[in-house]
N, CA and C atoms of all chains as a GROMACS GRO file, in nm:
protein
  603
    1MET      N    1  12.692  14.859  10.090
    1MET     CA    2  12.582  14.816  10.140
    1MET      C    3  12.537  14.720  10.137
    2ALA      N    4  12.493  14.686  10.278
    2ALA     CA    5  12.484  14.508  10.260
    2ALA      C    6  12.353  14.485  10.230
    3ALA      N    7  12.325  14.322  10.213
    3ALA     CA    8  12.203  14.278  10.224
    3ALA      C    9  12.150  14.252  10.305
    4THR      N   10  11.947  14.305  10.287
    4THR     CA   11  11.887  14.274  10.374
    4THR      C   12  11.840  14.196  10.356
    5GLY      N   13  11.777  14.100  10.413
    5GLY     CA   14  11.677  13.990  10.376
    5GLY      C   15  11.598  13.930  10.533
    6SER      N   16  11.532  13.862  10.488
    6SER     CA   17  11.431  13.803  10.547
    6SER      C   18  11.346  13.678  10.498
    7PRO      N   19  11.306  13.569  10.545
    7PRO     CA   20  11.248  13.462  10.476
    7PRO      C   21  11.164  13.488  10.387
    8ARG      N   22  11.084  13.599  10.335
    8ARG     CA   23  10.999  13.639  10.266
    8ARG      C   24  11.051  13.683  10.143
    9GLY      N   25  11.156  13.762  10.189
    9GLY     CA   26  11.239  13.827  10.054
    9GLY      C   27  11.369  13.894  10.054
   10CYS      N   28  11.462  13.920   9.996
   10CYS     CA   29  11.588  14.000  10.027
   10CYS      C   30  11.627  14.068   9.920
   11VAL      N   31  11.680  14.181   9.955
   11VAL     CA   32  11.710  14.309   9.863
   11VAL      C   33  11.884  14.288   9.832
   12VAL      N   34  11.932  14.310   9.727
   12VAL     CA   35  12.053  14.277   9.750
   12VAL      C   36  12.090  14.406   9.621
   13PRO      N   37  12.206  14.475   9.619
   13PRO     CA   38  12.339  14.553   9.544
   13PRO      C   39  12.348  14.460   9.446
   14ALA      N   40  12.309  14.517   9.324
   14ALA     CA   41  12.376  14.508   9.206
   14ALA      C   42  12.490  14.446   9.189
   15ILE      N   43  12.579  14.500   9.235
   15ILE     CA   44  12.711  14.483   9.219
   15ILE      C   45  12.748  14.410   9.309
   16THR      N   46  12.664  14.387   9.428
   16THR     CA   47  12.725  14.242   9.472
   16THR      C   48  12.644  14.119   9.405
   17MET      N   49  12.539  14.095   9.350
   17MET     CA   50  12.502  14.016   9.283
   17MET      C   51  12.593  13.967   9.175
   18TYR      N   52  12.634  14.080   9.086
   18TYR     CA   53  12.722  14.051   8.965
   18TYR      C   54  12.873  13.974   9.066
   19ALA      N   55  12.909  13.976   9.126
   19ALA     CA   56  13.020  13.936   9.200
   19ALA      C   57  12.934  13.796   9.240
   20VAL      N   58  12.878  13.806   9.334
   20VAL     CA   59  12.803  13.615   9.344
   20VAL      C   60  12.803  13.561   9.209
   21ALA      N   61  12.722  13.586   9.134
   21ALA     CA   62  12.702  13.538   8.986
   21ALA      C   63  12.860  13.457   8.908
   22ALA      N   64  12.963  13.592   8.959
   22ALA     CA   65  13.033  13.580   8.893
   22ALA      C   66  13.169  13.455   8.939
   23ASP      N   67  13.152  13.410   9.111
   23ASP     CA   68  13.202  13.332   9.141
   23ASP      C   69  13.085  13.189   9.121
   24TRP      N   70  12.958  13.221   9.104
   24TRP     CA   71  12.884  13.167   9.145
   24TRP      C   72  12.882  13.006   8.966
   25TYR      N   73  12.935  13.077   8.864
   25TYR     CA   74  12.938  13.035   8.711
   25TYR      C   75  13.042  13.004   8.672
   26ARG      N   76  13.167  13.057   8.752
   26ARG     CA   77  13.292  13.075   8.687
   26ARG      C   78  13.288  12.877   8.658
   27GLY      N   79  13.340  12.856   8.510
   27GLY     CA   80  13.376  12.752   8.466
   27GLY      C   81  13.262  12.683   8.431
   28ARG      N   82  13.145  12.724   8.414
   28ARG     CA   83  13.014  12.661   8.434
   28ARG      C   84  12.988  12.615   8.297
   29ASP      N   85  13.105  12.695   8.195
   29ASP     CA   86  13.075  12.645   8.045
   29ASP      C   87  13.227  12.512   8.023
   30GLY      N   88  13.250  12.458   8.121
   30GLY     CA   89  13.367  12.388   8.119
   30GLY      C   90  13.411  12.266   8.152
   31VAL      N   91  13.440  12.177   8.096
   31VAL     CA   92  13.431  12.015   8.098
   31VAL      C   93  13.442  11.981   8.250
   32GLY      N   94  13.560  12.081   8.350
   32GLY     CA   95  13.596  12.024   8.488
   32GLY      C   96  13.524  12.080   8.548
   33TRP      N   97  13.381  12.147   8.533
   33TRP     CA   98  13.254  12.196   8.599
   33TRP      C   99  13.190  12.121   8.711
   34ILE      N  100  13.175  12.106   8.821
   34ILE     CA  101  13.097  12.040   8.912
   34ILE      C  102  13.035  12.117   8.973
   35ARG      N  103  12.899  12.073   8.980
   35ARG     CA  104  12.804  12.173   9.040
   35ARG      C  105  12.794  12.145   9.185
   36HIS      N  106  12.761  12.260   9.282
   36HIS     CA  107  12.846  12.337   9.352
   36HIS      C  108  12.736  12.250   9.494
   37ASP      N  109  12.768  12.187   9.588
   37ASP     CA  110  12.721  12.100   9.679
   37ASP      C  111  12.659  12.233   9.784
   38ALA      N  112  12.606  12.216   9.879
   38ALA     CA  113  12.515  12.260   9.969
   38ALA      C  114  12.642  12.367  10.017
   39ASP      N  115  12.726  12.265  10.095
   39ASP     CA  116  12.821  12.370  10.168
   39ASP      C  117  12.911  12.463  10.071
   40ALA      N  118  12.976  12.416   9.987
   40ALA     CA  119  13.006  12.514   9.820
   40ALA      C  120  12.918  12.628   9.810
   41ALA      N  121  12.781  12.603   9.808
   41ALA     CA  122  12.708  12.734   9.768
   41ALA      C  123  12.688  12.859   9.884
   42SER      N  124  12.694  12.739   9.990
   42SER     CA  125  12.684  12.872  10.146
   42SER      C  126  12.797  12.932  10.126
   43GLU      N  127  12.963  12.904  10.117
   43GLU     CA  128  13.072  12.963  10.114
   43GLU      C  129  13.054  13.071  10.038
   44ILE      N  130  12.984  13.043   9.932
   44ILE     CA  131  12.996  13.166   9.838
   44ILE      C  132  12.875  13.285   9.870
   45PHE      N  133  12.812  13.279   9.945
   45PHE     CA  134  12.713  13.341   9.933
   45PHE      C  135  12.749  13.392  10.065
   46ARG      N  136  12.816  13.335  10.173
   46ARG     CA  137  12.902  13.427  10.291
   46ARG      C  138  13.016  13.497  10.240
   47ARG      N  139  13.126  13.460  10.146
   47ARG     CA  140  13.192  13.510  10.092
   47ARG      C  141  13.215  13.694  10.102
   48HIS      N  142  13.030  13.675   9.974
   48HIS     CA  143  12.971  13.794   9.953
   48HIS      C  144  12.895  13.853  10.007
   49GLY      N  145  12.885  13.844  10.201
   49GLY     CA  146  12.808  13.880  10.289
   49GLY      C  147  12.642  13.847  10.289
   50LEU      N  148  12.601  13.738  10.173
   50LEU     CA  149  12.491  13.675  10.202
   50LEU      C  150  12.495  13.587  10.314
   51THR      N  151  12.374  13.662  10.418
   51THR     CA  152  12.420  13.549  10.530
   51THR      C  153  12.267  13.561  10.589
   52GLY      N  154  12.248  13.487  10.663
   52GLY     CA  155  12.088  13.483  10.766
   52GLY      C  156  11.997  13.355  10.654
   53GLU      N  157  11.901  13.328  10.739
   53GLU     CA  158  11.810  13.225  10.725
   53GLU      C  159  11.769  13.257  10.555
   54PHE      N  160  11.800  13.375  10.460
   54PHE     CA  161  11.712  13.347  10.344
   54PHE      C  162  11.826  13.310  10.264
   55TRP      N  163  11.933  13.298  10.324
   55TRP     CA  164  12.075  13.216  10.230
   55TRP      C  165  12.092  13.085  10.253
   56GLU      N  166  12.039  13.076  10.343
   56GLU     CA  167  12.098  12.893  10.469
   56GLU      C  168  12.028  12.791  10.279
   57ILE      N  169  12.112  12.708  10.270
   57ILE     CA  170  12.084  12.614  10.148
   57ILE      C  171  12.009  12.461  10.249
   58MET      N  172  13.195  10.844   7.564
   58MET     CA  173  13.120  10.970   7.606
   58MET      C  174  13.090  11.035   7.719
   59SER      N  175  13.064  11.113   7.771
   59SER     CA  176  12.999  11.151   7.869
   59SER      C  177  12.900  11.255   7.911
   60ASP      N  178  12.807  11.291   7.980
   60ASP     CA  179  12.750  11.356   7.992
   60ASP      C  180  12.786  11.504   7.975
   61GLN      N  181  12.877  11.495   8.048
   61GLN     CA  182  12.962  11.689   8.052
   61GLN      C  183  12.997  11.745   7.929
   62GLU      N  184  13.006  11.604   7.849
   62GLU     CA  185  13.056  11.726   7.690
   62GLU      C  186  12.935  11.765   7.661
   63VAL      N  187  12.802  11.714   7.672
   63VAL     CA  188  12.681  11.750   7.586
   63VAL      C  189  12.652  11.873   7.669
   64ARG      N  190  12.683  11.875   7.809
   64ARG     CA  191  12.623  11.992   7.895
   64ARG      C  192  12.740  12.098   7.821
   65THR      N  193  12.867  12.065   7.779
   65THR     CA  194  12.995  12.206   7.805
   65THR      C  195  12.934  12.254   7.597
   66ALA      N  196  12.858  12.125   7.568
   66ALA     CA  197  12.821  12.197   7.441
   66ALA      C  198  12.718  12.291   7.438
   67VAL      N  199  12.590  12.213   7.467
   67VAL     CA  200  12.509  12.313   7.549
   67VAL      C  201  12.567  12.446   7.563
   68TYR      N  202  12.655  12.456   7.694
   68TYR     CA  203  12.708  12.616   7.698
   68TYR      C  204  12.764  12.680   7.559
   69ARG      N  205  12.857  12.583   7.485
   69ARG     CA  206  12.884  12.655   7.430
   69ARG      C  207  12.837  12.727   7.335
   70THR      N  208  12.724  12.686   7.297
   70THR     CA  209  12.628  12.725   7.205
   70THR      C  210  12.529  12.860   7.241
   71PHE      N  211  12.517  12.828   7.324
   71PHE     CA  212  12.467  12.939   7.417
   71PHE      C  213  12.525  13.086   7.398
   72ILE      N  214  12.666  13.082   7.420
   72ILE     CA  215  12.767  13.140   7.440
   72ILE      C  216  12.788  13.185   7.304
   73GLU      N  217  12.818  13.106   7.246
   73GLU     CA  218  12.824  13.178   7.096
   73GLU      C  219  12.739  13.256   6.979
   74THR      N  220  12.583  13.161   7.030
   74THR     CA  221  12.526  13.229   6.963
   74THR      C  222  12.409  13.308   7.018
   75GLY      N  223  12.381  13.252   7.161
   75GLY     CA  224  12.290  13.326   7.246
   75GLY      C  225  12.168  13.260   7.182
   76GLU      N  226  12.155  13.134   7.151
   76GLU     CA  227  12.032  13.021   7.162
   76GLU      C  228  12.067  12.908   7.153
   77ALA      N  229  11.958  12.818   7.241
   77ALA     CA  230  12.003  12.678   7.251
   77ALA      C  231  11.996  12.566   7.146
   78PRO      N  232  12.096  12.501   7.182
   78PRO     CA  233  12.120  12.418   7.079
   78PRO      C  234  11.988  12.289   7.068
   79THR      N  235  11.942  12.289   6.954
   79THR     CA  236  11.820  12.117   6.934
   79THR      C  237  11.933  12.015   6.957
   80VAL      N  238  11.869  11.887   6.974
   80VAL     CA  239  11.906  11.753   6.936
   80VAL      C  240  11.959  11.731   6.882
   81ASP      N  241  11.920  11.778   6.750
   81ASP     CA  242  11.997  11.758   6.604
   81ASP      C  243  12.137  11.822   6.614
   82ASP      N  244  12.101  11.928   6.683
   82ASP     CA  245  12.263  12.011   6.696
   82ASP      C  246  12.355  11.960   6.734
   83LEU      N  247  12.287  11.910   6.886
   83LEU     CA  248  12.392  11.868   6.956
   83LEU      C  249  12.453  11.703   6.900
   84SER      N  250  12.390  11.646   6.843
   84SER     CA  251  12.355  11.518   6.765
   84SER      C  252  12.513  11.522   6.679
   85GLN      N  253  12.472  11.614   6.574
   85GLN     CA  254  12.583  11.663   6.512
   85GLN      C  255  12.702  11.728   6.510
   86MET      N  256  12.701  11.820   6.644
   86MET     CA  257  12.845  11.895   6.742
   86MET      C  258  12.896  11.723   6.793
   87LEU      N  259  12.844  11.657   6.829
   87LEU     CA  260  12.898  11.551   6.944
   87LEU      C  261  12.954  11.405   6.850
   88GLY      N  262  12.847  11.403   6.723
   88GLY     CA  263  12.865  11.265   6.638
   88GLY      C  264  12.829  11.171   6.750
   89TRP      N  265  12.707  11.206   6.804
   89TRP     CA  266  12.648  11.125   6.923
   89TRP      C  267  12.482  11.064   6.817
   90ALA      N  268  12.452  10.942   6.854
   90ALA     CA  269  12.264  10.915   6.787
   90ALA      C  270  12.226  11.063   6.877
   91ALA      N  271  12.104  11.069   6.811
   91ALA     CA  272  11.999  11.157   6.903
   91ALA      C  273  11.945  11.101   7.021
   92THR      N  274  11.921  10.976   7.002
   92THR     CA  275  11.880  10.898   7.115
   92THR      C  276  11.965  10.920   7.280
   93GLU      N  277  12.127  10.943   7.227
   93GLU     CA  278  12.216  10.901   7.356
   93GLU      C  279  12.177  11.070   7.411
   94ILE      N  280  12.203  11.174   7.259
   94ILE     CA  281  12.215  11.320   7.329
   94ILE      C  282  12.054  11.309   7.385
   95GLU      N  283  11.917  11.299   7.378
   95GLU     CA  284  11.850  11.302   7.465
   95GLU      C  285  11.812  11.232   7.610
   96ALA      N  286  11.923  11.111   7.572
   96ALA     CA  287  11.916  11.013   7.726
   96ALA      C  288  11.987  11.149   7.814
   97ALA      N  289  12.119  11.179   7.761
   97ALA     CA  290  12.229  11.282   7.851
   97ALA      C  291  12.134  11.390   7.865
   98LEU      N  292  12.074  11.442   7.793
   98LEU     CA  293  12.003  11.581   7.841
   98LEU      C  294  11.883  11.523   7.967
   99ARG      N  295  11.831  11.429   7.950
   99ARG     CA  296  11.734  11.396   8.059
   99ARG      C  297  11.830  11.388   8.210
  100ARG      N  298  11.959  11.303   8.199
  100ARG     CA  299  11.986  11.295   8.315
  100ARG      C  300  12.115  11.428   8.344
  101LEU      N  301  12.074  11.522   8.246
  101LEU     CA  302  12.130  11.692   8.304
  101LEU      C  303  12.065  11.728   8.372
  102ALA      N  304  11.929  11.726   8.306
  102ALA     CA  305  11.809  11.781   8.390
  102ALA      C  306  11.741  11.734   8.514
  103GLY      N  307  11.808  11.584   8.505
  103GLY     CA  308  11.800  11.535   8.668
  103GLY      C  309  11.866  11.550   8.761
  104ASP      N  310  11.981  11.609   8.740
  104ASP     CA  311  12.122  11.664   8.819
  104ASP      C  312  12.082  11.809   8.831
  105HIS      N  313  11.986  11.843   8.766
  105HIS     CA  314  11.966  11.998   8.790
  105HIS      C  315  12.086  12.087   8.725
  106GLU      N  316  12.105  12.040   8.634
  106GLU     CA  317  12.238  12.113   8.540
  106GLU      C  318  12.191  12.179   8.446
  107ILE      N  319  12.076  12.175   8.365
  107ILE     CA  320  11.999  12.210   8.266
  107ILE      C  321  11.866  12.212   8.304
  108VAL      N  322  11.796  12.294   8.244
  108VAL     CA  323  11.616  12.255   8.260
  108VAL      C  324  11.569  12.242   8.126
  109LEU      N  325  11.488  12.134   8.081
  109LEU     CA  326  11.445  12.115   7.972
  109LEU      C  327  11.255  12.153   8.003
  110HIS      N  328  11.218  12.181   7.879
  110HIS     CA  329  11.076  12.193   7.881
  110HIS      C  330  10.986  12.086   7.913
  111PRO      N  331  10.881  12.090   7.989
  111PRO     CA  332  10.828  11.969   8.077
  111PRO      C  333  10.799  11.847   7.914
  112GLY      N  334  10.817  11.712   7.969
  112GLY     CA  335  10.783  11.624   7.896
  112GLY      C  336  10.830  11.634   7.754
  113THR      N  337  10.978  11.690   7.745
  113THR     CA  338  11.036  11.722   7.604
  113THR      C  339  11.153  11.703   7.630
  114THR      N  340  11.251  11.720   7.559
  114THR     CA  341  11.413  11.709   7.574
  114THR      C  342  11.438  11.847   7.468
  115ASP      N  343  11.346  11.929   7.471
  115ASP     CA  344  11.377  12.077   7.428
  115ASP      C  345  11.466  12.167   7.534
  116LEU      N  346  11.540  12.229   7.550
  116LEU     CA  347  11.614  12.309   7.661
  116LEU      C  348  11.561  12.439   7.689
  117TRP      N  349  11.491  12.472   7.790
  117TRP     CA  350  11.459  12.551   7.823
  117TRP      C  351  11.554  12.681   7.899
  118MET      N  352  11.630  12.599   8.001
  118MET     CA  353  11.731  12.682   8.075
  118MET      C  354  11.876  12.591   8.052
  119ALA      N  355  11.952  12.650   8.080
  119ALA     CA  356  12.100  12.618   8.095
  119ALA      C  357  12.152  12.762   8.154
  120HIS      N  358  12.131  12.741   8.302
  120HIS     CA  359  12.170  12.894   8.426
  120HIS      C  360  12.310  12.929   8.343
  121PRO      N  361  12.280  13.051   8.341
  121PRO     CA  362  12.242  13.216   8.350
  121PRO      C  363  12.159  13.182   8.213
  122PHE      N  364  12.155  13.110   8.131
  122PHE     CA  365  12.101  13.148   7.982
  122PHE      C  366  11.951  13.073   7.994
  123SER      N  367  11.835  13.179   7.891
  123SER     CA  368  11.726  13.102   7.898
  123SER      C  369  11.692  13.087   7.752
  124ALA      N  370  11.653  12.991   7.674
  124ALA     CA  371  11.613  12.947   7.575
  124ALA      C  372  11.508  13.039   7.508
  125ILE      N  373  11.416  13.082   7.612
  125ILE     CA  374  11.284  13.178   7.519
  125ILE      C  375  11.319  13.321   7.617
  126PRO      N  376  11.245  13.399   7.526
  126PRO     CA  377  11.258  13.547   7.569
  126PRO      C  378  11.209  13.522   7.695
  127THR      N  379  11.245  13.621   7.800
  127THR     CA  380  11.203  13.673   7.945
  127THR      C  381  11.216  13.818   7.935
  128ASP      N  382  11.210  13.863   8.043
  128ASP     CA  383  11.209  13.999   8.081
  128ASP      C  384  11.357  13.999   8.116
  129TYR      N  385  11.460  13.950   8.084
  129TYR     CA  386  11.616  14.016   8.118
  129TYR      C  387  11.690  13.956   7.980
  130ARG      N  388  11.687  14.067   7.920
  130ARG     CA  389  11.763  14.081   7.792
  130ARG      C  390  11.953  14.121   7.826
  131VAL      N  391  12.037  14.044   7.751
  131VAL     CA  392  12.176  14.107   7.784
  131VAL      C  393  12.248  14.118   7.608
  132ASP      N  394  12.275  14.262   7.609
  132ASP     CA  395  12.342  14.242   7.490
  132ASP      C  396  12.497  14.232   7.510
  133SER      N  397  12.563  14.208   7.467
  133SER     CA  398  12.730  14.213   7.482
  133SER      C  399  12.778  14.309   7.369
  134ALA      N  400  12.881  14.344   7.428
  134ALA     CA  401  12.975  14.456   7.373
  134ALA      C  402  12.982  14.415   7.178
  135ASP      N  403  13.015  14.295   7.205
  135ASP     CA  404  13.068  14.295   7.057
  135ASP      C  405  12.916  14.215   7.001
  136GLY      N  406  12.829  14.211   7.005
  136GLY     CA  407  12.714  14.200   6.938
  136GLY      C  408  12.606  14.106   6.954
  137ARG      N  409  12.633  14.022   7.038
  137ARG     CA  410  12.546  13.880   7.067
  137ARG      C  411  12.461  13.930   7.181
  138SER      N  412  12.331  13.885   7.164
  138SER     CA  413  12.231  13.880   7.244
  138SER      C  414  12.178  13.728   7.344
  139PHE      N  415  12.125  13.774   7.418
  139PHE     CA  416  12.098  13.669   7.497
  139PHE      C  417  11.965  13.712   7.600
  140TRP      N  418  11.917  13.577   7.600
  140TRP     CA  419  11.783  13.599   7.770
  140TRP      C  420  11.896  13.501   7.850
  141ALA      N  421  11.808  13.576   7.977
  141ALA     CA  422  11.868  13.554   8.119
  141ALA      C  423  11.701  13.484   8.167
  142ASN      N  424  11.736  13.418   8.309
  142ASN     CA  425  11.606  13.347   8.346
  142ASN      C  426  11.552  13.445   8.433
  143CYS      N  427  11.620  13.514   8.505
  143CYS     CA  428  11.614  13.596   8.608
  143CYS      C  429  11.747  13.723   8.628
  144ALA      N  430  11.700  13.855   8.769
  144ALA     CA  431  11.799  13.937   8.756
  144ALA      C  432  11.944  13.900   8.788
  145TRP      N  433  11.971  13.808   8.854
  145TRP     CA  434  12.066  13.747   8.891
  145TRP      C  435  12.133  13.687   8.780
  146ASP      N  436  12.049  13.594   8.702
  146ASP     CA  437  12.119  13.547   8.593
  146ASP      C  438  12.167  13.637   8.468
  147GLY      N  439  12.091  13.739   8.457
  147GLY     CA  440  12.123  13.845   8.390
  147GLY      C  441  12.253  13.938   8.440
  148LEU      N  442  12.315  13.956   8.568
  148LEU     CA  443  12.413  13.993   8.567
  148LEU      C  444  12.510  13.878   8.583
  149ALA      N  445  12.497  13.715   8.531
  149ALA     CA  446  12.566  13.624   8.559
  149ALA      C  447  12.639  13.640   8.400
  150ILE      N  448  12.564  13.657   8.320
  150ILE     CA  449  12.575  13.670   8.180
  150ILE      C  450  12.710  13.713   8.152
  151PRO      N  451  12.716  13.821   8.145
  151PRO     CA  452  12.838  13.926   8.144
  151PRO      C  453  12.980  13.900   8.153
  152GLY      N  454  12.970  13.812   8.317
  152GLY     CA  455  13.084  13.695   8.307
  152GLY      C  456  13.121  13.607   8.242
  153LEU      N  457  13.016  13.561   8.169
  153LEU     CA  458  13.098  13.440   8.100
  153LEU      C  459  13.110  13.483   7.917
  154VAL      N  460  13.032  13.594   7.893
  154VAL     CA  461  13.032  13.660   7.770
  154VAL      C  462  13.087  13.791   7.754
  155GLY      N  463  13.165  13.877   7.851
  155GLY     CA  464  13.215  14.023   7.865
  155GLY      C  465  13.142  14.064   7.892
  156ASP      N  466  13.179  14.199   7.828
  156ASP     CA  467  13.129  14.371   7.888
  156ASP      C  468  12.972  14.355   7.835
  157SER      N  469  12.841  14.411   7.873
  157SER     CA  470  12.743  14.385   7.836
  157SER      C  471  12.639  14.499   7.852
  158THR      N  472  12.546  14.480   7.795
  158THR     CA  473  12.445  14.602   7.859
  158THR      C  474  12.297  14.450   7.911
  159VAL      N  475  12.278  14.497   8.046
  159VAL     CA  476  12.154  14.409   8.060
  159VAL      C  477  12.010  14.498   8.067
  160THR      N  478  11.944  14.437   8.024
  160THR     CA  479  11.819  14.527   8.006
  160THR      C  480  11.682  14.430   8.075
  161THR      N  481  11.643  14.543   8.174
  161THR     CA  482  11.504  14.447   8.232
  161THR      C  483  11.424  14.570   8.283
  162ARG      N  484  11.305  14.521   8.354
  162ARG     CA  485  11.231  14.552   8.400
  162ARG      C  486  11.167  14.563   8.562
  163SER      N  487  11.170  14.721   8.581
  163SER     CA  488  11.131  14.743   8.726
  163SER      C  489  11.045  14.645   8.779
  164ALA      N  490  11.062  14.588   8.913
  164ALA     CA  491  10.967  14.523   8.997
  164ALA      C  492  10.860  14.640   9.011
  165THR      N  493  10.899  14.752   9.060
  165THR     CA  494  10.789  14.843   9.109
  165THR      C  495  10.715  14.919   9.005
  166THR      N  496  10.784  14.954   8.898
  166THR     CA  497  10.711  15.006   8.817
  166THR      C  498  10.675  14.993   8.679
  167GLY      N  499  10.739  14.837   8.652
  167GLY     CA  500  10.716  14.779   8.549
  167GLY      C  501  10.808  14.842   8.410
  168GLU      N  502  10.851  14.994   8.435
  168GLU     CA  503  10.947  15.020   8.319
  168GLU      C  504  11.088  14.984   8.299
  169PHE      N  505  11.142  14.944   8.140
  169PHE     CA  506  11.288  14.864   8.150
  169PHE      C  507  11.369  14.978   8.162
  170PHE      N  508  11.505  14.930   8.225
  170PHE     CA  509  11.588  15.028   8.254
  170PHE      C  510  11.723  14.950   8.176
  171GLN      N  511  11.823  15.008   8.216
  171GLN     CA  512  11.951  14.910   8.137
  171GLN      C  513  12.078  14.946   8.282
  172VAL      N  514  12.136  14.787   8.256
  172VAL     CA  515  12.269  14.816   8.395
  172VAL      C  516  12.369  14.786   8.262
  173GLU      N  517  12.490  14.889   8.274
  173GLU     CA  518  12.571  14.840   8.201
  173GLU      C  519  12.705  14.766   8.302
  174VAL      N  520  12.803  14.636   8.256
  174VAL     CA  521  12.877  14.597   8.309
  174VAL      C  522  12.968  14.593   8.195
  175ARG      N  523  13.069  14.680   8.266
  175ARG     CA  524  13.207  14.760   8.218
  175ARG      C  525  13.314  14.697   8.300
  176ASP      N  526  13.424  14.581   8.260
  176ASP     CA  527  13.538  14.577   8.320
  176ASP      C  528  13.503  14.566   8.492
  177GLY      N  529  13.429  14.479   8.492
  177GLY     CA  530  13.370  14.422   8.632
  177GLY      C  531  13.276  14.548   8.723
  178ARG      N  532  13.257  14.661   8.630
  178ARG     CA  533  13.205  14.768   8.750
  178ARG      C  534  13.056  14.747   8.692
  179VAL      N  535  12.975  14.763   8.758
  179VAL     CA  536  12.808  14.783   8.753
  179VAL      C  537  12.727  14.902   8.751
  180THR      N  538  12.707  15.005   8.682
  180THR     CA  539  12.640  15.124   8.670
  180THR      C  540  12.529  15.102   8.563
  181PRO      N  541  12.395  15.160   8.643
  181PRO     CA  542  12.378  15.190   8.789
  181PRO      C  543  12.369  15.080   8.869
  182ASP      N  544  12.372  15.122   8.978
  182ASP     CA  545  12.444  15.006   9.115
  182ASP      C  546  12.257  14.962   9.164
  183HIS      N  547  12.180  14.935   9.049
  183HIS     CA  548  12.021  14.907   9.119
  183HIS      C  549  12.066  14.804   9.247
  184LEU      N  550  11.909  14.809   9.294
  184LEU     CA  551  11.892  14.688   9.394
  184LEU      C  552  11.806  14.567   9.325
  185VAL      N  553  11.856  14.428   9.338
  185VAL     CA  554  11.835  14.340   9.320
  185VAL      C  555  11.747  14.251   9.441
  186ARG      N  556  11.593  14.197   9.410
  186ARG     CA  557  11.461  14.164   9.511
  186ARG      C  558  11.490  14.003   9.453
  187PHE      N  559  11.544  13.925   9.575
  187PHE     CA  560  11.490  13.822   9.571
  187PHE      C  561  11.378  13.773   9.649
  188GLY      N  562  11.245  13.667   9.576
  188GLY     CA  563  11.161  13.648   9.615
  188GLY      C  564  11.138  13.492   9.719
  189VAL      N  565  11.277  13.422   9.652
  189VAL     CA  566  11.274  13.257   9.693
  189VAL      C  567  11.394  13.226   9.764
  190PRO      N  568  11.360  13.181   9.886
  190PRO     CA  569  11.492  13.175   9.948
  190PRO      C  570  11.546  13.070   9.909
  191ALA      N  571  11.718  13.057   9.951
  191ALA     CA  572  11.784  12.954   9.864
  191ALA      C  573  11.744  12.857   9.846
  192ARG      N  574  11.727  12.781   9.967
  192ARG     CA  575  11.684  12.671  10.010
  192ARG      C  576  11.608  12.608   9.903
  193ASP      N  577  11.484  12.710   9.848
  193ASP     CA  578  11.391  12.645   9.764
  193ASP      C  579  11.374  12.657   9.619
  194PHE      N  580  11.512  12.758   9.579
  194PHE     CA  581  11.497  12.783   9.455
  194PHE      C  582  11.482  12.672   9.361
  195TRP      N  583  11.520  12.528   9.361
  195TRP     CA  584  11.482  12.456   9.253
  195TRP      C  585  11.309  12.433   9.324
  196VAL      N  586  11.263  12.442   9.346
  196VAL     CA  587  11.115  12.374   9.420
  196VAL      C  588  11.031  12.405   9.287
  197ASP      N  589  11.056  12.513   9.186
  197ASP     CA  590  11.002  12.561   9.095
  197ASP      C  591  11.107  12.643   9.050
  198ILE      N  592  11.179  12.604   8.975
  198ILE     CA  593  11.249  12.674   8.919
  198ILE      C  594  11.204  12.784   8.834
  199GLY      N  595  11.114  12.752   8.760
  199GLY     CA  596  11.028  12.815   8.660
  199GLY      C  597  10.992  12.974   8.725
  200TYR      N  598  10.924  12.944   8.861
  200TYR     CA  599  10.903  13.073   8.912
  200TYR      C  600  10.982  13.149   9.006
  201THR      N  601  11.114  13.030   9.040
  201THR     CA  602  11.255  13.116   9.047
  201THR      C  603  11.318  13.268   8.993
   0.00000   0.00000   0.00000
């Protein structure tokens, strides 16, 4: 099931959000972690099918 | 000394205990003066790496963890308990602490329900609603 969205809200399957979150927070507890810049954040969203205006950084 | 040592200590404490460390905790863990810890926490908050309670150096959030109770509770299979800041963060915590049960409240009915995360599988596969567009996540992070 693909994510559906609009500028006012977006509904995403939990399994998709689990996968996005795993990528987003990977290494967060480590010394070498670097906060995602806009490009990196957009790439994580795109990789999991979260596209469109709602997910633009 | 680097701010990243403080950030790492914050996350390790959350992961090990489910609770936020205090300035005194961090001072003892790292051997820094409390004033140095407070300065590092303020810089980390300024960089959006953590969130402090307004006007204090008390931790509020180190995403995905919340220092205060919320409607998003995560219980790990090995007996630790955590609070998440939102549904996304609730689904993120298992990635950091291992298999877990996420308990949260339905946005439509208000009733609590559970989602199990085991070996990378999420059951049942509920829908998560986002109300704030990605570019505005940090406009009011407490609301987000």
